[in-house]
TORKOL-4160 file (C-alpha; in steps of 0.2 Angstrom, whole numbers, padded with zeros to 4 digits, m for minus):
466
<pt num="1" X="0329" Y="m0354" Z="m0681"/>
<pt num="2" X="0327" Y="m0354" Z="m0662"/>
<pt num="3" X="0312" Y="m0342" Z="m0662"/>
<pt num="4" X="0300" Y="m0357" Z="m0664"/>
<pt num="5" X="0284" Y="m0347" Z="m0658"/>
<pt num="6" X="0287" Y="m0335" Z="m0672"/>
<pt num="7" X="0286" Y="m0348" Z="m0686"/>
<pt num="8" X="0272" Y="m0357" Z="m0677"/>
<pt num="9" X="0262" Y="m0341" Z="m0678"/>
<pt num="10" X="0266" Y="m0337" Z="m0696"/>
<pt num="11" X="0262" Y="m0355" Z="m0701"/>
<pt num="12" X="0245" Y="m0354" Z="m0693"/>
<pt num="13" X="0240" Y="m0337" Z="m0701"/>
<pt num="14" X="0228" Y="m0339" Z="m0716"/>
<pt num="15" X="0233" Y="m0331" Z="m0732"/>
<pt num="16" X="0223" Y="m0315" Z="m0730"/>
<pt num="17" X="0231" Y="m0312" Z="m0713"/>
<pt num="18" X="0248" Y="m0315" Z="m0720"/>
<pt num="19" X="0245" Y="m0301" Z="m0733"/>
<pt num="20" X="0239" Y="m0289" Z="m0720"/>
<pt num="21" X="0254" Y="m0293" Z="m0709"/>
<pt num="22" X="0266" Y="m0289" Z="m0723"/>
<pt num="23" X="0257" Y="m0272" Z="m0725"/>
<pt num="24" X="0258" Y="m0270" Z="m0706"/>
<pt num="25" X="0277" Y="m0273" Z="m0705"/>
<pt num="26" X="0280" Y="m0261" Z="m0719"/>
<pt num="27" X="0273" Y="m0247" Z="m0709"/>
<pt num="28" X="0287" Y="m0237" Z="m0700"/>
<pt num="29" X="0274" Y="m0232" Z="m0687"/>
<pt num="30" X="0272" Y="m0250" Z="m0681"/>
<pt num="31" X="0290" Y="m0256" Z="m0685"/>
<pt num="32" X="0305" Y="m0245" Z="m0684"/>
<pt num="33" X="0319" Y="m0258" Z="m0687"/>
<pt num="34" X="0323" Y="m0258" Z="m0706"/>
<pt num="35" X="0328" Y="m0276" Z="m0706"/>
<pt num="36" X="0312" Y="m0283" Z="m0699"/>
<pt num="37" X="0302" Y="m0282" Z="m0716"/>
<pt num="38" X="0317" Y="m0290" Z="m0725"/>
<pt num="39" X="0317" Y="m0304" Z="m0712"/>
<pt num="40" X="0298" Y="m0307" Z="m0714"/>
<pt num="41" X="0300" Y="m0308" Z="m0733"/>
<pt num="42" X="0314" Y="m0320" Z="m0732"/>
<pt num="43" X="0305" Y="m0332" Z="m0721"/>
<pt num="44" X="0289" Y="m0330" Z="m0732"/>
<pt num="45" X="0300" Y="m0333" Z="m0748"/>
<pt num="46" X="0307" Y="m0349" Z="m0739"/>
<pt num="47" X="0289" Y="m0355" Z="m0736"/>
<pt num="48" X="0292" Y="m0353" Z="m0717"/>
<pt num="49" X="0303" Y="m0368" Z="m0716"/>
<pt num="50" X="0314" Y="m0370" Z="m0701"/>
<pt num="51" X="0330" Y="m0360" Z="m0703"/>
<pt num="52" X="0344" Y="m0360" Z="m0691"/>
<pt num="53" X="0350" Y="m0344" Z="m0683"/>
<pt num="54" X="0368" Y="m0347" Z="m0691"/>
<pt num="55" X="0360" Y="m0348" Z="m0708"/>
<pt num="56" X="0350" Y="m0332" Z="m0706"/>
<pt num="57" X="0366" Y="m0324" Z="m0699"/>
<pt num="58" X="0375" Y="m0328" Z="m0715"/>
<pt num="59" X="0361" Y="m0321" Z="m0725"/>
<pt num="60" X="0359" Y="m0305" Z="m0716"/>
<pt num="61" X="0378" Y="m0303" Z="m0713"/>
<pt num="62" X="0375" Y="m0303" Z="m0694"/>
<pt num="63" X="0381" Y="m0312" Z="m0679"/>
<pt num="64" X="0370" Y="m0324" Z="m0669"/>
<pt num="65" X="0366" Y="m0311" Z="m0655"/>
<pt num="66" X="0360" Y="m0298" Z="m0668"/>
<pt num="67" X="0350" Y="m0311" Z="m0677"/>
<pt num="68" X="0342" Y="m0316" Z="m0660"/>
<pt num="69" X="0337" Y="m0298" Z="m0657"/>
<pt num="70" X="0330" Y="m0296" Z="m0675"/>
<pt num="71" X="0320" Y="m0312" Z="m0673"/>
<pt num="72" X="0312" Y="m0305" Z="m0657"/>
<pt num="73" X="0309" Y="m0288" Z="m0666"/>
<pt num="74" X="0299" Y="m0297" Z="m0679"/>
<pt num="75" X="0290" Y="m0308" Z="m0666"/>
<pt num="76" X="0285" Y="m0292" Z="m0656"/>
<pt num="77" X="0278" Y="m0285" Z="m0672"/>
<pt num="78" X="0268" Y="m0300" Z="m0676"/>
<pt num="79" X="0261" Y="m0300" Z="m0658"/>
<pt num="80" X="0255" Y="m0282" Z="m0660"/>
<pt num="81" X="0247" Y="m0286" Z="m0677"/>
<pt num="82" X="0238" Y="m0301" Z="m0669"/>
<pt num="83" X="0231" Y="m0289" Z="m0655"/>
<pt num="84" X="0226" Y="m0276" Z="m0668"/>
<pt num="85" X="0217" Y="m0290" Z="m0678"/>
<pt num="86" X="0206" Y="m0293" Z="m0662"/>
<pt num="87" X="0204" Y="m0274" Z="m0659"/>
<pt num="88" X="0197" Y="m0273" Z="m0677"/>
<pt num="89" X="0184" Y="m0285" Z="m0672"/>
<pt num="90" X="0178" Y="m0275" Z="m0658"/>
<pt num="91" X="0172" Y="m0258" Z="m0665"/>
<pt num="92" X="0164" Y="m0253" Z="m0649"/>
<pt num="93" X="0180" Y="m0254" Z="m0639"/>
<pt num="94" X="0189" Y="m0244" Z="m0652"/>
<pt num="95" X="0176" Y="m0230" Z="m0651"/>
<pt num="96" X="0176" Y="m0230" Z="m0632"/>
<pt num="97" X="0195" Y="m0228" Z="m0633"/>
<pt num="98" X="0193" Y="m0213" Z="m0644"/>
<pt num="99" X="0181" Y="m0206" Z="m0632"/>
<pt num="100" X="0193" Y="m0208" Z="m0618"/>
<pt num="101" X="0208" Y="m0200" Z="m0628"/>
<pt num="102" X="0197" Y="m0185" Z="m0633"/>
<pt num="103" X="0192" Y="m0183" Z="m0614"/>
<pt num="104" X="0210" Y="m0184" Z="m0609"/>
<pt num="105" X="0214" Y="m0170" Z="m0622"/>
<pt num="106" X="0200" Y="m0160" Z="m0614"/>
<pt num="107" X="0190" Y="m0159" Z="m0630"/>
<pt num="108" X="0174" Y="m0161" Z="m0621"/>
<pt num="109" X="0162" Y="m0157" Z="m0636"/>
<pt num="110" X="0172" Y="m0169" Z="m0648"/>
<pt num="111" X="0171" Y="m0182" Z="m0634"/>
<pt num="112" X="0153" Y="m0180" Z="m0631"/>
<pt num="113" X="0149" Y="m0181" Z="m0650"/>
<pt num="114" X="0160" Y="m0197" Z="m0651"/>
<pt num="115" X="0151" Y="m0204" Z="m0636"/>
<pt num="116" X="0134" Y="m0201" Z="m0644"/>
<pt num="117" X="0140" Y="m0210" Z="m0660"/>
<pt num="118" X="0146" Y="m0225" Z="m0650"/>
<pt num="119" X="0129" Y="m0226" Z="m0641"/>
<pt num="120" X="0120" Y="m0226" Z="m0657"/>
<pt num="121" X="0131" Y="m0240" Z="m0664"/>
<pt num="122" X="0129" Y="m0250" Z="m0648"/>
<pt num="123" X="0110" Y="m0248" Z="m0649"/>
<pt num="124" X="0110" Y="m0254" Z="m0667"/>
<pt num="125" X="0121" Y="m0269" Z="m0663"/>
<pt num="126" X="0110" Y="m0285" Z="m0664"/>
<pt num="127" X="0121" Y="m0294" Z="m0652"/>
<pt num="128" X="0117" Y="m0294" Z="m0634"/>
<pt num="129" X="0131" Y="m0305" Z="m0627"/>
<pt num="130" X="0143" Y="m0302" Z="m0613"/>
<pt num="131" X="0154" Y="m0291" Z="m0623"/>
<pt num="132" X="0139" Y="m0280" Z="m0627"/>
<pt num="133" X="0135" Y="m0277" Z="m0609"/>
<pt num="134" X="0154" Y="m0274" Z="m0605"/>
<pt num="135" X="0153" Y="m0260" Z="m0618"/>
<pt num="136" X="0137" Y="m0253" Z="m0611"/>
<pt num="137" X="0146" Y="m0252" Z="m0594"/>
<pt num="138" X="0161" Y="m0243" Z="m0601"/>
<pt num="139" X="0150" Y="m0231" Z="m0611"/>
<pt num="140" X="0141" Y="m0226" Z="m0595"/>
<pt num="141" X="0158" Y="m0224" Z="m0586"/>
<pt num="142" X="0165" Y="m0213" Z="m0600"/>
<pt num="143" X="0148" Y="m0203" Z="m0599"/>
<pt num="144" X="0151" Y="m0201" Z="m0581"/>
<pt num="145" X="0169" Y="m0195" Z="m0583"/>
<pt num="146" X="0164" Y="m0182" Z="m0596"/>
<pt num="147" X="0150" Y="m0175" Z="m0585"/>
<pt num="148" X="0162" Y="m0173" Z="m0571"/>
<pt num="149" X="0175" Y="m0165" Z="m0582"/>
<pt num="150" X="0161" Y="m0153" Z="m0589"/>
<pt num="151" X="0155" Y="m0149" Z="m0571"/>
<pt num="152" X="0138" Y="m0157" Z="m0573"/>
<pt num="153" X="0139" Y="m0168" Z="m0558"/>
<pt num="154" X="0120" Y="m0166" Z="m0554"/>
<pt num="155" X="0116" Y="m0174" Z="m0571"/>
<pt num="156" X="0128" Y="m0188" Z="m0569"/>
<pt num="157" X="0121" Y="m0206" Z="m0574"/>
<pt num="158" X="0126" Y="m0214" Z="m0558"/>
<pt num="159" X="0111" Y="m0226" Z="m0557"/>
<pt num="160" X="0114" Y="m0232" Z="m0575"/>
<pt num="161" X="0132" Y="m0234" Z="m0572"/>
<pt num="162" X="0130" Y="m0245" Z="m0557"/>
<pt num="163" X="0116" Y="m0256" Z="m0566"/>
<pt num="164" X="0127" Y="m0258" Z="m0581"/>
<pt num="165" X="0142" Y="m0263" Z="m0570"/>
<pt num="166" X="0132" Y="m0276" Z="m0561"/>
<pt num="167" X="0125" Y="m0284" Z="m0577"/>
<pt num="168" X="0143" Y="m0284" Z="m0585"/>
<pt num="169" X="0150" Y="m0292" Z="m0569"/>
<pt num="170" X="0136" Y="m0305" Z="m0567"/>
<pt num="171" X="0138" Y="m0310" Z="m0585"/>
<pt num="172" X="0157" Y="m0314" Z="m0582"/>
<pt num="173" X="0154" Y="m0322" Z="m0565"/>
<pt num="174" X="0141" Y="m0334" Z="m0572"/>
<pt num="175" X="0152" Y="m0338" Z="m0587"/>
<pt num="176" X="0167" Y="m0342" Z="m0575"/>
<pt num="177" X="0155" Y="m0352" Z="m0564"/>
<pt num="178" X="0150" Y="m0363" Z="m0579"/>
<pt num="179" X="0168" Y="m0365" Z="m0584"/>
<pt num="180" X="0173" Y="m0370" Z="m0566"/>
<pt num="181" X="0159" Y="m0383" Z="m0565"/>
<pt num="182" X="0165" Y="m0390" Z="m0582"/>
<pt num="183" X="0183" Y="m0391" Z="m0576"/>
<pt num="184" X="0178" Y="m0399" Z="m0560"/>
<pt num="185" X="0168" Y="m0413" Z="m0568"/>
<pt num="186" X="0184" Y="m0418" Z="m0577"/>
<pt num="187" X="0197" Y="m0415" Z="m0563"/>
<pt num="188" X="0186" Y="m0419" Z="m0548"/>
<pt num="189" X="0194" Y="m0404" Z="m0540"/>
<pt num="190" X="0185" Y="m0392" Z="m0529"/>
<pt num="191" X="0186" Y="m0373" Z="m0532"/>
<pt num="192" X="0183" Y="m0358" Z="m0522"/>
<pt num="193" X="0170" Y="m0349" Z="m0532"/>
<pt num="194" X="0171" Y="m0332" Z="m0523"/>
<pt num="195" X="0156" Y="m0321" Z="m0525"/>
<pt num="196" X="0147" Y="m0333" Z="m0536"/>
<pt num="197" X="0135" Y="m0339" Z="m0523"/>
<pt num="198" X="0130" Y="m0321" Z="m0519"/>
<pt num="199" X="0127" Y="m0318" Z="m0537"/>
<pt num="200" X="0116" Y="m0333" Z="m0539"/>
<pt num="201" X="0106" Y="m0328" Z="m0523"/>
<pt num="202" X="0104" Y="m0310" Z="m0530"/>
<pt num="203" X="0097" Y="m0316" Z="m0546"/>
<pt num="204" X="0083" Y="m0327" Z="m0539"/>
<pt num="205" X="0067" Y="m0318" Z="m0546"/>
<pt num="206" X="0077" Y="m0303" Z="m0551"/>
<pt num="207" X="0073" Y="m0294" Z="m0567"/>
<pt num="208" X="0091" Y="m0297" Z="m0574"/>
<pt num="209" X="0085" Y="m0314" Z="m0578"/>
<pt num="210" X="0075" Y="m0306" Z="m0592"/>
<pt num="211" X="0092" Y="m0303" Z="m0600"/>
<pt num="212" X="0095" Y="m0318" Z="m0612"/>
<pt num="213" X="0114" Y="m0319" Z="m0610"/>
<pt num="214" X="0112" Y="m0318" Z="m0591"/>
<pt num="215" X="0098" Y="m0331" Z="m0591"/>
<pt num="216" X="0107" Y="m0343" Z="m0602"/>
<pt num="217" X="0122" Y="m0344" Z="m0591"/>
<pt num="218" X="0111" Y="m0344" Z="m0575"/>
<pt num="219" X="0102" Y="m0359" Z="m0581"/>
<pt num="220" X="0117" Y="m0367" Z="m0589"/>
<pt num="221" X="0126" Y="m0366" Z="m0571"/>
<pt num="222" X="0111" Y="m0375" Z="m0562"/>
<pt num="223" X="0110" Y="m0388" Z="m0576"/>
<pt num="224" X="0128" Y="m0393" Z="m0573"/>
<pt num="225" X="0127" Y="m0391" Z="m0554"/>
<pt num="226" X="0113" Y="m0404" Z="m0553"/>
<pt num="227" X="0100" Y="m0393" Z="m0544"/>
<pt num="228" X="0084" Y="m0396" Z="m0554"/>
<pt num="229" X="0095" Y="m0399" Z="m0568"/>
<pt num="230" X="0083" Y="m0405" Z="m0581"/>
<pt num="231" X="0071" Y="m0390" Z="m0579"/>
<pt num="232" X="0086" Y="m0378" Z="m0580"/>
<pt num="233" X="0093" Y="m0388" Z="m0596"/>
<pt num="234" X="0077" Y="m0386" Z="m0605"/>
<pt num="235" X="0077" Y="m0367" Z="m0601"/>
<pt num="236" X="0095" Y="m0365" Z="m0607"/>
<pt num="237" X="0091" Y="m0375" Z="m0623"/>
<pt num="238" X="0076" Y="m0364" Z="m0627"/>
<pt num="239" X="0086" Y="m0348" Z="m0624"/>
<pt num="240" X="0101" Y="m0353" Z="m0634"/>
<pt num="241" X="0091" Y="m0359" Z="m0649"/>
<pt num="242" X="0080" Y="m0343" Z="m0648"/>
<pt num="243" X="0094" Y="m0330" Z="m0645"/>
<pt num="244" X="0109" Y="m0338" Z="m0654"/>
<pt num="245" X="0109" Y="m0324" Z="m0666"/>
<pt num="246" X="0110" Y="m0311" Z="m0652"/>
<pt num="247" X="0126" Y="m0318" Z="m0645"/>
<pt num="248" X="0144" Y="m0318" Z="m0652"/>
<pt num="249" X="0149" Y="m0334" Z="m0662"/>
<pt num="250" X="0162" Y="m0339" Z="m0649"/>
<pt num="251" X="0149" Y="m0336" Z="m0635"/>
<pt num="252" X="0136" Y="m0346" Z="m0644"/>
<pt num="253" X="0149" Y="m0360" Z="m0647"/>
<pt num="254" X="0152" Y="m0361" Z="m0628"/>
<pt num="255" X="0134" Y="m0362" Z="m0624"/>
<pt num="256" X="0130" Y="m0375" Z="m0636"/>
<pt num="257" X="0145" Y="m0385" Z="m0630"/>
<pt num="258" X="0138" Y="m0384" Z="m0612"/>
<pt num="259" X="0121" Y="m0390" Z="m0617"/>
<pt num="260" X="0128" Y="m0404" Z="m0628"/>
<pt num="261" X="0140" Y="m0410" Z="m0614"/>
<pt num="262" X="0125" Y="m0410" Z="m0602"/>
<pt num="263" X="0116" Y="m0422" Z="m0614"/>
<pt num="264" X="0131" Y="m0433" Z="m0616"/>
<pt num="265" X="0132" Y="m0435" Z="m0597"/>
<pt num="266" X="0114" Y="m0440" Z="m0597"/>
<pt num="267" X="0116" Y="m0452" Z="m0611"/>
<pt num="268" X="0131" Y="m0460" Z="m0602"/>
<pt num="269" X="0119" Y="m0462" Z="m0587"/>
<pt num="270" X="0108" Y="m0473" Z="m0599"/>
<pt num="271" X="0095" Y="m0459" Z="m0601"/>
<pt num="272" X="0092" Y="m0462" Z="m0620"/>
<pt num="273" X="0079" Y="m0448" Z="m0621"/>
<pt num="274" X="0094" Y="m0437" Z="m0622"/>
<pt num="275" X="0099" Y="m0444" Z="m0639"/>
<pt num="276" X="0085" Y="m0434" Z="m0647"/>
<pt num="277" X="0089" Y="m0418" Z="m0637"/>
<pt num="278" X="0107" Y="m0418" Z="m0642"/>
<pt num="279" X="0102" Y="m0422" Z="m0660"/>
<pt num="280" X="0091" Y="m0406" Z="m0660"/>
<pt num="281" X="0106" Y="m0396" Z="m0652"/>
<pt num="282" X="0118" Y="m0402" Z="m0666"/>
<pt num="283" X="0105" Y="m0398" Z="m0679"/>
<pt num="284" X="0102" Y="m0380" Z="m0673"/>
<pt num="285" X="0121" Y="m0378" Z="m0668"/>
<pt num="286" X="0125" Y="m0382" Z="m0686"/>
<pt num="287" X="0112" Y="m0370" Z="m0693"/>
<pt num="288" X="0119" Y="m0356" Z="m0682"/>
<pt num="289" X="0137" Y="m0360" Z="m0686"/>
<pt num="290" X="0140" Y="m0363" Z="m0667"/>
<pt num="291" X="0149" Y="m0379" Z="m0669"/>
<pt num="292" X="0163" Y="m0372" Z="m0681"/>
<pt num="293" X="0179" Y="m0365" Z="m0674"/>
<pt num="294" X="0187" Y="m0353" Z="m0686"/>
<pt num="295" X="0177" Y="m0361" Z="m0700"/>
<pt num="296" X="0182" Y="m0378" Z="m0696"/>
<pt num="297" X="0172" Y="m0393" Z="m0689"/>
<pt num="298" X="0182" Y="m0405" Z="m0678"/>
<pt num="299" X="0182" Y="m0423" Z="m0684"/>
<pt num="300" X="0176" Y="m0428" Z="m0667"/>
<pt num="301" X="0161" Y="m0417" Z="m0668"/>
<pt num="302" X="0158" Y="m0423" Z="m0685"/>
<pt num="303" X="0159" Y="m0441" Z="m0679"/>
<pt num="304" X="0147" Y="m0438" Z="m0664"/>
<pt num="305" X="0134" Y="m0430" Z="m0674"/>
<pt num="306" X="0134" Y="m0444" Z="m0687"/>
<pt num="307" X="0133" Y="m0457" Z="m0673"/>
<pt num="308" X="0118" Y="m0448" Z="m0665"/>
<pt num="309" X="0109" Y="m0446" Z="m0681"/>
<pt num="310" X="0112" Y="m0464" Z="m0686"/>
<pt num="311" X="0106" Y="m0471" Z="m0669"/>
<pt num="312" X="0090" Y="m0461" Z="m0671"/>
<pt num="313" X="0088" Y="m0468" Z="m0689"/>
<pt num="314" X="0088" Y="m0450" Z="m0696"/>
<pt num="315" X="0096" Y="m0458" Z="m0712"/>
<pt num="316" X="0091" Y="m0445" Z="m0725"/>
<pt num="317" X="0097" Y="m0431" Z="m0714"/>
<pt num="318" X="0114" Y="m0439" Z="m0709"/>
<pt num="319" X="0118" Y="m0443" Z="m0727"/>
<pt num="320" X="0116" Y="m0425" Z="m0732"/>
<pt num="321" X="0126" Y="m0419" Z="m0717"/>
<pt num="322" X="0140" Y="m0431" Z="m0720"/>
<pt num="323" X="0142" Y="m0424" Z="m0738"/>
<pt num="324" X="0138" Y="m0406" Z="m0735"/>
<pt num="325" X="0150" Y="m0404" Z="m0720"/>
<pt num="326" X="0165" Y="m0414" Z="m0725"/>
<pt num="327" X="0172" Y="m0399" Z="m0733"/>
<pt num="328" X="0173" Y="m0391" Z="m0716"/>
<pt num="329" X="0184" Y="m0404" Z="m0709"/>
<pt num="330" X="0202" Y="m0401" Z="m0706"/>
<pt num="331" X="0211" Y="m0406" Z="m0723"/>
<pt num="332" X="0222" Y="m0419" Z="m0714"/>
<pt num="333" X="0208" Y="m0429" Z="m0707"/>
<pt num="334" X="0194" Y="m0425" Z="m0720"/>
<pt num="335" X="0196" Y="m0441" Z="m0731"/>
<pt num="336" X="0197" Y="m0453" Z="m0716"/>
<pt num="337" X="0183" Y="m0445" Z="m0706"/>
<pt num="338" X="0171" Y="m0445" Z="m0721"/>
<pt num="339" X="0175" Y="m0463" Z="m0726"/>
<pt num="340" X="0173" Y="m0469" Z="m0708"/>
<pt num="341" X="0156" Y="m0461" Z="m0706"/>
<pt num="342" X="0150" Y="m0466" Z="m0723"/>
<pt num="343" X="0155" Y="m0484" Z="m0719"/>
<pt num="344" X="0144" Y="m0483" Z="m0703"/>
<pt num="345" X="0130" Y="m0475" Z="m0713"/>
<pt num="346" X="0130" Y="m0489" Z="m0726"/>
<pt num="347" X="0132" Y="m0502" Z="m0712"/>
<pt num="348" X="0117" Y="m0496" Z="m0703"/>
<pt num="349" X="0106" Y="m0495" Z="m0719"/>
<pt num="350" X="0111" Y="m0512" Z="m0723"/>
<pt num="351" X="0122" Y="m0509" Z="m0739"/>
<pt num="352" X="0137" Y="m0519" Z="m0733"/>
<pt num="353" X="0146" Y="m0519" Z="m0750"/>
<pt num="354" X="0147" Y="m0500" Z="m0750"/>
<pt num="355" X="0151" Y="m0499" Z="m0732"/>
<pt num="356" X="0166" Y="m0511" Z="m0735"/>
<pt num="357" X="0171" Y="m0499" Z="m0750"/>
<pt num="358" X="0172" Y="m0484" Z="m0738"/>
<pt num="359" X="0181" Y="m0494" Z="m0724"/>
<pt num="360" X="0195" Y="m0500" Z="m0737"/>
<pt num="361" X="0197" Y="m0482" Z="m0742"/>
<pt num="362" X="0200" Y="m0476" Z="m0724"/>
<pt num="363" X="0217" Y="m0469" Z="m0718"/>
<pt num="364" X="0219" Y="m0476" Z="m0700"/>
<pt num="365" X="0227" Y="m0462" Z="m0690"/>
<pt num="366" X="0218" Y="m0465" Z="m0674"/>
<pt num="367" X="0220" Y="m0481" Z="m0664"/>
<pt num="368" X="0202" Y="m0482" Z="m0657"/>
<pt num="369" X="0194" Y="m0477" Z="m0674"/>
<pt num="370" X="0204" Y="m0491" Z="m0682"/>
<pt num="371" X="0197" Y="m0503" Z="m0670"/>
<pt num="372" X="0179" Y="m0497" Z="m0673"/>
<pt num="373" X="0182" Y="m0499" Z="m0691"/>
<pt num="374" X="0190" Y="m0517" Z="m0689"/>
<pt num="375" X="0175" Y="m0522" Z="m0678"/>
<pt num="376" X="0163" Y="m0515" Z="m0691"/>
<pt num="377" X="0171" Y="m0526" Z="m0704"/>
<pt num="378" X="0170" Y="m0541" Z="m0693"/>
<pt num="379" X="0151" Y="m0538" Z="m0691"/>
<pt num="380" X="0149" Y="m0537" Z="m0710"/>
<pt num="381" X="0158" Y="m0553" Z="m0713"/>
<pt num="382" X="0147" Y="m0561" Z="m0700"/>
<pt num="383" X="0131" Y="m0555" Z="m0708"/>
<pt num="384" X="0137" Y="m0561" Z="m0725"/>
<pt num="385" X="0143" Y="m0578" Z="m0719"/>
<pt num="386" X="0161" Y="m0574" Z="m0724"/>
<pt num="387" X="0168" Y="m0585" Z="m0711"/>
<pt num="388" X="0186" Y="m0586" Z="m0717"/>
<pt num="389" X="0187" Y="m0567" Z="m0720"/>
<pt num="390" X="0180" Y="m0565" Z="m0702"/>
<pt num="391" X="0193" Y="m0577" Z="m0694"/>
<pt num="392" X="0207" Y="m0567" Z="m0703"/>
<pt num="393" X="0200" Y="m0550" Z="m0697"/>
<pt num="394" X="0199" Y="m0557" Z="m0679"/>
<pt num="395" X="0217" Y="m0562" Z="m0680"/>
<pt num="396" X="0221" Y="m0545" Z="m0687"/>
<pt num="397" X="0213" Y="m0537" Z="m0672"/>
<pt num="398" X="0222" Y="m0548" Z="m0660"/>
<pt num="399" X="0239" Y="m0544" Z="m0668"/>
<pt num="400" X="0234" Y="m0525" Z="m0668"/>
<pt num="401" X="0230" Y="m0525" Z="m0650"/>
<pt num="402" X="0247" Y="m0533" Z="m0645"/>
<pt num="403" X="0256" Y="m0521" Z="m0656"/>
<pt num="404" X="0247" Y="m0505" Z="m0651"/>
<pt num="405" X="0247" Y="m0497" Z="m0633"/>
<pt num="406" X="0228" Y="m0496" Z="m0631"/>
<pt num="407" X="0223" Y="m0488" Z="m0614"/>
<pt num="408" X="0214" Y="m0498" Z="m0601"/>
<pt num="409" X="0197" Y="m0504" Z="m0604"/>
<pt num="410" X="0198" Y="m0501" Z="m0623"/>
<pt num="411" X="0210" Y="m0516" Z="m0624"/>
<pt num="412" X="0199" Y="m0526" Z="m0613"/>
<pt num="413" X="0184" Y="m0522" Z="m0623"/>
<pt num="414" X="0191" Y="m0526" Z="m0640"/>
<pt num="415" X="0199" Y="m0542" Z="m0633"/>
<pt num="416" X="0181" Y="m0547" Z="m0627"/>
<pt num="417" X="0173" Y="m0543" Z="m0644"/>
<pt num="418" X="0186" Y="m0555" Z="m0653"/>
<pt num="419" X="0183" Y="m0568" Z="m0640"/>
<pt num="420" X="0164" Y="m0568" Z="m0640"/>
<pt num="421" X="0163" Y="m0567" Z="m0659"/>
<pt num="422" X="0174" Y="m0583" Z="m0660"/>
<pt num="423" X="0162" Y="m0591" Z="m0648"/>
<pt num="424" X="0147" Y="m0585" Z="m0658"/>
<pt num="425" X="0155" Y="m0593" Z="m0674"/>
<pt num="426" X="0159" Y="m0610" Z="m0665"/>
<pt num="427" X="0143" Y="m0612" Z="m0655"/>
<pt num="428" X="0130" Y="m0626" Z="m0660"/>
<pt num="429" X="0115" Y="m0616" Z="m0665"/>
<pt num="430" X="0104" Y="m0630" Z="m0660"/>
<pt num="431" X="0110" Y="m0631" Z="m0642"/>
<pt num="432" X="0099" Y="m0621" Z="m0631"/>
<pt num="433" X="0111" Y="m0625" Z="m0616"/>
<pt num="434" X="0127" Y="m0618" Z="m0626"/>
<pt num="435" X="0117" Y="m0603" Z="m0631"/>
<pt num="436" X="0111" Y="m0599" Z="m0613"/>
<pt num="437" X="0129" Y="m0601" Z="m0607"/>
<pt num="438" X="0136" Y="m0589" Z="m0619"/>
<pt num="439" X="0122" Y="m0577" Z="m0616"/>
<pt num="440" X="0126" Y="m0576" Z="m0598"/>
<pt num="441" X="0144" Y="m0573" Z="m0602"/>
<pt num="442" X="0140" Y="m0559" Z="m0614"/>
<pt num="443" X="0128" Y="m0551" Z="m0601"/>
<pt num="444" X="0140" Y="m0552" Z="m0587"/>
<pt num="445" X="0155" Y="m0546" Z="m0596"/>
<pt num="446" X="0161" Y="m0530" Z="m0587"/>
<pt num="447" X="0166" Y="m0520" Z="m0603"/>
<pt num="448" X="0158" Y="m0524" Z="m0620"/>
<pt num="449" X="0152" Y="m0511" Z="m0632"/>
<pt num="450" X="0145" Y="m0523" Z="m0644"/>
<pt num="451" X="0135" Y="m0532" Z="m0631"/>
<pt num="452" X="0118" Y="m0528" Z="m0639"/>
<pt num="453" X="0124" Y="m0534" Z="m0656"/>
<pt num="454" X="0131" Y="m0550" Z="m0650"/>
<pt num="455" X="0115" Y="m0554" Z="m0640"/>
<pt num="456" X="0104" Y="m0550" Z="m0655"/>
<pt num="457" X="0114" Y="m0562" Z="m0666"/>
<pt num="458" X="0114" Y="m0576" Z="m0653"/>
<pt num="459" X="0095" Y="m0576" Z="m0655"/>
<pt num="460" X="0096" Y="m0578" Z="m0674"/>
<pt num="461" X="0091" Y="m0595" Z="m0680"/>
<pt num="462" X="0103" Y="m0607" Z="m0688"/>
<pt num="463" X="0096" Y="m0603" Z="m0705"/>
<pt num="464" X="0098" Y="m0585" Z="m0703"/>
<pt num="465" X="0097" Y="m0575" Z="m0719"/>
<pt num="466" X="0113" Y="m0567" Z="m0726"/>
């Protein structure tokens, strides 16, 4: 079947949306072509497997050109359904569209009544994110149009309209400014920010900074830009933790991600104070559901949370986290991520046998994660004086590095780990000169993620406990 996007979309839909889509394509209001529903049901019955246009043409007694058009009709129906699904999640937009239509029909009383209803719904909405402020602006705009249509120009809400427009625009401009900074940090590319500098100057000391979503993006921008960044980060962190329930889940996710990335950059600059900061963000982000995307926690976020908590020795918390949130991992990576992180947990709590059990259960689908796991096994074998097993594991890593295309410094790093572990095994523990020479080599190695562990074990006396 050549309409690949159609199958990709259908496969991605959850069961509840597939049921709703089937009802949608049954409606003659939405779908006028009689064969579209039949095609949808045929694809669904065949479990959305790839089907050639020729095979479909035989099933539907149609030539290739007709099948091509039929596929497109179904794709268009699915796209309209997806738009409607988003529309259903934005009741204020629906209500305002109804007001607009009533106004165009010159049903002023009905339009005014619907406008009052929309305003009450908006005021009752606990969320006060950027979508809310956009809806407030559109509400004032419809109110203005209605007053003009009714001949009430003197009572028009012009000041409320312009204020609401400013706030809605500022929210969007600050958000875009934060996105530009994030992208710029990765691409090293400079962007023309347009009116952003004017907006930032306008906001200094302005009452609009009392609006939580405006303040969150404002402080988020300056935290990323490097202008008094720590002070702005702390203000942003306080705001998103205090007002997370007042923003949409997608918006809260973006704000938490911005704050977390700020902490990670500071950690990469050797500011270890930020391990605690990012841990607190992870904890509150999980509490608010802000770290989930469509109900799923990415394995990389799961890994990062575990690493941070283990480093801070929050062992009771991290064990509970690893077990409670494993169910939120994508099914294809669930078992591997769970076993990998439980292995790290047991390694750092000193339970080497249980750590090894989880490492042996792992499914190695990621090159770097595989190397981390193999290195952990090496460290366990060293701690347990299992020298033969350690030598075999070091050989295994060397073979793996030759076979796999590991990018840049990762290959250098793991090659160095193998080399220094072999030297650690071979060194005369009673020779201060040999130990000092190896210490200098380890300290001067340009890339070495296990530097701290190697130096620690270089200092262990010859009769080290197992």
